N, C-alpha and C positions, 0 to 999 in steps of 0.2 A: 524706668530702669534702663541702663545702657546695655545694648546688645554686645556680645563678644567678650564680656569680662569673665574672669575665672569664677568657678563655683563658689570659692571662699569669699571673694569680693562681693558677689551677688548676695551671699548669706549675710555678710556684714551690713549691706544696705537694708536687708529685711530686719536684722537685729536692731539697727538704729531707729527704724520706723516703729518697731514693736516696743522697745524700752520706753518706759514712761515714768518710773519712780525709783529713786535711790534714797536710802537713809544712811546718814553718817553719824557716828557717835565717838566723841573724843573729849577727854577731860581737859585738854589744852587747846580748845578751839578758838581760833582767832578770826574775828569777824571783819577784818580789814584785809586788803590785798597784800600779798607777799611783796610786791614791787610797787613803789609809788606811781600813781597813774599820770601825774603832771609834775612840772617843775615846781609848782607851788606846794606840792606835798612834801618836798624835800625839807629837812630840818636844817636851819642855818646854825652854824656853830656860834658859841658865845665869843665875845671879844677877847676873853682871856685865853681861848684856845689858840694854839699856834698851828700853822699848816703842817699836815702830815701826822699830827698826834692821834694815836688810837687809844680810846678810853678802855681801860682794862676792866674785865668782868670776872667774877669768880666762876668756878666750875658749875655750881648749881644753876646760875643764870644761863650759861651756855647750854646745859642739858635741857633746860626749860624751852629755850628757843628751838632746839633740835626736835623736841617732841610736839611742836605745834602743828595743827592742821589748819590751813588757811581756807576757811569755809567759803569766803567770797570768791576766791579763784576756782575752787572745786564746783560750786553751784553755778557760776557763770559759764564755765566750760560745758557742763552738762546742759545748761539752759540754751546754749548756742546750738545744741543738737535736738532741742525740743523735749528734753528730759528734765523733770522736776527733781531737785535734790534737796531734801530736808535734813537739818542737822541739829544736834543738841548735845549738851554735856550732862553726864550722869550726876545725880544729886547724892547727898549723904545717905539718903534712904535707899540702900542698894536693892531692896526688894521692889520698891516702886520703880527704880530705874530699869531693873531687869524686865518687869512687866511692860514698861513703856517701849523698850527696845524690841521685845518679842512681838508686841501688838503692832508696832509700825512695820516690822520686818515681815509679818505674815503675808501682806499683799505687795510688798516692795519687790521690785525686780532684782535689785542688788543691795546688799547690806555691807557697809564699811565700818569696821570696828577697830578702835585703838587697842593695843595689847596691854600696855601697862597703865591702867587707870587707877592711880594711887588711892583715890577717894573710895574705891570699891575693893581694895585689897591688892596685894602684889601677885606676881607670877601669872598674870593674865586671867585672874579668877573670874571677873565679870564677863570677859569675852568667852571663856570656856563654858561658863554656866549658860550664857546666851545660846551658844551653839548646841549644847545638849538639849536645852528646852525646845529650840526650834526643830531640832532633829526628831525629838519625841512627837511633836505635833505633826510634822510632815509624814512620819511613819504611820501614825494613827489614821491619817487621812488617805492612806494608800500611795503615798509618794508624791514628789513634785520636783521640778527642775529648780535649782537654786544656786546662786553665786554669792559667796561671802568673801570679803577681802579683809585680811588683818593688815592694817596700815600702821607700821611700827617704826620707832627709832631704835629699837633693840636689835640685837643680832638676829637676822631673819632665820638662819639655820637653827639657832637655839630655840627660837619661838616655835618653829615647825616641829622640832623634836618633842618639846614639852606638850604641844597640842596633840600630836599623834599618841603619846603615852596616856594622855587624859581621856581619849575617846576610843580606846582599844575595843570597847564593847560594840562599836559601830563598824568594825572591820576597815580601818583606814588604810589607804594605799598612798604612800608618799613618792612623788617623782620630783626631785629637786625641791622647789618651794611651792609645789602644787599638791594638794591633798584631795583624793577622791575616796569613795567608800564602796565597800562590798555589800553592805546591808541593802536588801532588796528595795526598800522604800527610799533609799538615798543613792540609788545607782546613777542618778543624774544630778547629783550634788557636786560642787567643786568649791574648795577654799584656796584662795591665793594669799600667800604671805609676801607682802610688798614693803620694802624698806622706804623710809621717808626721804631718802636721798632722791627718790623719784618724786618730783614735784606734782602738785595737784593737776595741772594741765596734762601732764604725761600720764597720770593715774587714770584719768577719764578715758583716754584712748586705749590704754592697756586693758581696762575692764570691759570695754565694748568688744575688743578683740577676743578676750577670754570668754565672754558670754557667747560670742559667735562660734568659737571652737566647741563650746559645750552643746550647742543646739544645731549646728549646721547639718543639714540632711534634707532629703526630698520631702517627705511627709512632715518632718518637723518644721521646715521652712514654710510649708503650706499652712500648718497650724498657726505659726507665728503671724503669717500674713492674714489669716482669717480673723485672729483676735484683733490685730491692728485695724482691719477693715471694719469690724464691729465697733471698735472704739471710735473710729472716724465717723461712723454713722449713728453713734449713740443718741445725739440730740435730735436727729431726724426720726429715729425710732420713737423717742419720747414725744415728739410732735405728733406722730401718727397715732400712738396709743395715749391720747391725752385724757384729762379728767372729764371732758365733756362726754366721753363714751360711757361713763358710769351708769346712767339710767338704762342705756341699751343692754349693758352687761347684766344688770339686775333684772331686766325684762326676761333675759334668758334663764336666770335663776328662778324667777317666779313661774316661768313656763314649766320648768322641771318640777317645781313644788306642786304644781297643779295636777301632776300625774301621780296617782297612788303608787305605781310601780317604781317611780324614781324619787319619791319624796324624801326618804331617809338618806339617800346618797346624793341629793341635789347639789350640795356644795362641792363634794368631791368630783362629780361629773362636770360641773361648771369650771372647776379649777383645771381639769384636764383640757377642757375646751380652750381656756385662756392660754395655757402653756402651748397647745398646738398652734394657736394663732400667732403667738410671738415667735415660736421656733421656726414656723414656716416663713415668716417675714425675714428672719435672720438667714435662713437657707436661701431664700430668693435673692437677697442682697449678695450673698457669697458667690452664688452661681454666676453672677454678672460682674463680679469684682475683677478689674484688670490686675490688681495687686496679687490676688490669689491665683488667677489664671497664669500670670507670668511666672509664679514660683514653680509651676509644674510644666512649663512650656518645653517643647522638644529641644531647644538649644540648651536649656538648663539640665535636662536629662542627659544630653550628650556631653556636657561639661563635668558631670558627676564622676565618671570613671577616673579622671586625672586627680580629682580631689581625694577619692578613696585610695587610689593606688599611685602615690606620687612617684615611686621608683619604677613604675611600670613592670611590676613583677609578672612574669608570664603565667604564673599559676594562681594569680589573684582571684579571677572570676571563675566560678565553677557552675556548670550547667548540667542538670540531670533531666533527660527526656525519657519519660516512661521508665522502663526497667533497665535501660542501657546504663553503663557505667558513667561516671562523672567526666565531663569534658572541661579542660582547663584552658584559659586563654587570657590575653592581655588587654590593655586599654583600647587599642585600635580596633580589635575585633568587637569589643563591647560597644564602642561608639558606632561601628558599622551596623551592628545588630539593631541598635536603637533607632538609627536614622534611616534604615532601609525603607524605600518608598515603593518599589515595584516587586513583583514576584521574582523576576530575574535577580535583582539585588539580594533579596532574602535568600534565595537558593544558593547564590554564590557564597554568602557569608556562612550559611549553615554547613555547606560541604567543605569549603576550602579554609574558612576561618575557624569555625567551631570544631569541624572534623566529624560531622555526622555522616553515617553511611546508610545504605539501603538495608533494611531488615525485613525478612518475610515478605519480600516483593513490595515493600512500602518505601517510597522515596523519602529522603530527609524532610522535605517540605510537608509531605503528608503526615509523617510521624510528628513533626512539630505542631501540626494542626490538631491532631487527634489525641496526643498524649499529654499527661500532666507535665507542666514545666516548673522546675525548681531551680532558682538562681540563688547562690550564696557567694560570699566573698571571704577569701583567706582560709576558710574552713567549711566543713560540710554540715555545720550546726543548723538545724531547721527551726530553732526557737522563734526567730522573727516571723517565720511563716505561720507558726501556730498562734503567735500573739496577734497577728493581723486577723486570723480566723476568729479569735475570741472577741476582738474589738468589733468585728462585723456582726457577730451573732448575739453578744451578751449585753443585757441592760445593767445587771448587777451580778456580782459573784462574791464568794467568801473572802477573796483577797482585797476587794475594793469597797466592801460595805462599810458605811459609817456607823459609829456606835449609836447614834440617835435614831437610826432607822431599824425598825423591827420587821422582818419579812413576814408576808402573809402567803397563805396557800391559794394560788389562783392559776389560771391558764398560763402556761409557759414556765412554771416553776419546775426546777429539777431538784429532786431529793434522792438521798441514798439510804438504804436500809442499814441501820447501825449494826456493825459486826458482820455484815454480809457484803458481797461484791455485787449487789443488786441496785440498779438505778431506775428511777421512774420520772416520767414526764407528765405533768398535770394537764389533763385535757378538759377539765371542768369548764363549761361555758362561763364567761365573765359574769353574766347576770345571776348565775347560780352560786357565785363565790361571795356574794354580799347579801346584806339583810338577813343574816343567819341567826338562829337561836338554838341553843342546846346542841344535841348531837347532829352532825351533818355528814352525809355520805358524799365522798369525792371519788371521781373516776380518774384513775392513773393508768398510764401506759408504760409497760416495762421497756426499758432501753438497755443498751449494753456498752461496756467499755471495750473499745476495739481499736486495733491498729488500722483497720479499714474504716475510719471514722467519717461521719458526715458533719459533725458539729464539735466545736472546741470551747471549753470554758476554763477559766483559771482556777486552780486549787491554791492552797496556801503558798506552796513553793514550786509548783510545777503546772503543766497544762494537762487537763483531763480531756482525753479524746473519747467522744461518745458516738455511737452509731444509733441513729434514730430512724427506724424503718417502720412506719405506721402500719399496723395490722390489727384487726378486731380481736384476734385470739390473744393479743398481749395486754388487753384491757383488764385491770383489776379494780376492785372497789374497797375503800377503807373508810372508817368513820372517825371523825375528829370532833373535838368540842369547840364550839365557837365562843369567842370572847363576848361577854354580855355588853360591854361598853361600846366596842367598835363593830360588833356584829359580823366579824370575819374570823377565820381561823388564823390566829397569830402564833408565831414561833415563840418558844420560851428559851431565853438565853441561859446557857450553862457554860461558864468559862468563855472560850472563844467560839463555841458552837451554838447554832440556832436549831432547836429541835421541835419536831411535830410528833405527837404520840397518837397512834391508832388505838381506839378504845373498844373496837368491835369484838375482840377476842377475850375480853376480861382483863383484870389487873395482872394476873399471873402470866398470861401469854401475850401481853401487849407488845406491839411492834413500834419501835422508835425510829424516826427518820431524821437524817441530818440535812439541813438546807444547803444546797451547793450553789445555786444561782438562779437567775431568771433570764430567759431569752427575750430579745426585743419583740415587740408586738407583731411586726411584719413577719419575722422569722417563725414565731409561734403559729401565726395564722397559716403560713405555708404548710406546716406540719399537720395542722388540723384539717386543712383542705385535702391533703393527701389521704388522711385517715377517712374523711367523709367519702371520698371517691371509692375507697375500699368497701366501706359499709354499703354504698349504693350499688355495688357491682351485682349484676343479675346473674344468677346461676341457673342454668337450664339442663335438664336431663334429656338431651336431644339424641336423635338418631346418629350413631357414631360415624357411619359412612358419610352422612351429610356434613357433620362437623369437620371431618378431615378434609373434605372437598373444599370447605370454606377457608381453611387455614393456609 
């Protein structure tokens, strides 16, 4: 990567490295180049033709030419950037064509659709049906970043209006010929309407720029770089985890089977072992990847303010230190704050740039060191901060769970008593959450929803702020029925909810819990360790004078 370039240009370089696949669908796809490649490709006129004569064509033939997509030009332009572009024309079987487009688009980085595909109906029917079906899939899977292009010879403004009217249920937002969406699972979707006056070579550049605008950001660039780095090392990883290791892996499985305590769960434990091996290998590669490191280097951080705040609005960046009011400042102060190397430089920026003052005999630098720091841009919304908290802590939650996954009750699970504002954290040891039969007693620790929170998980349309303060007095026990087949306590799905039912109080007084989410193992273990330290605390009824002398 070249040093000193703008943040947007750097983001474009990352995008080009990341992009790998494009699918194009058009019923007038031409598999030769728009322009003849050599003089030999030029068609010589017949002897009867006289110089300067132009052969007339009817309107239908002209329209057909205008509607063509020159696949050779499009695929070659993408190929020159290391991106594979596949293309096909829909068949008369529209259901088959729809399935084919959706299936290829699932994993494609960019989808290009013709609008008026007559073989599949007028008024953009196939394109609209495709967009609806892909939107449904992406929403069900918890959302995804997606770029779709409608490449059309029709009037682009008319196409945009018809499309917006057809997907009103997805909360579309139109800005000229670009459509975005308010639906939560589609918040990082974008549809571009592009007229075929823009030729295929130009279209390639336009779509790369559009994808860059959709994804450019600090952590998003790091994520794109990470995925690209993993792709670059795919075959190295396959070489390391080759089929010759199969006997060694099965030795591990057999070792687990030999233990009576592990026998029933041997395959599950071995699976976790394999996943840990592979994920640690990926993590190790990412930690030394120059591509990933460069995406978050200091010069990239320093170029970010000008990208976010092109007009250098003096009120763009907003910093809140502890309980003091919000301080607003411009790009220069933000860059100086990021790039400060010494104590003197940092003190100068905090005092003269940000405008922090001494409070309660605490100097600005001391307050900066001791107080919570909250940075936002253009508004004081703290949703991004809460989202990062949730990403850090949560393995799964109700907003991201996939339909095929049924939650089980185990250490780290967070549940809510239905109809009550009571939340619980499961502290049951992992070994006591498996190989269960019949009624099984679980230990839960009551936690609370609070503004002074310690952990954040995502609810359906908001962030749930929870305060987890381990204490023995908060421990409760409930009894659940274990699934005979899986020998764990599995949730039962009712509508969009996953429920656990306590059966200790009888049918009439049973307590029902809603599954909210599951914390990551390391986060759960930290909570359990804190609880264990509370349980291990020694209480002495000692001589009061001596106790006070020791304090």
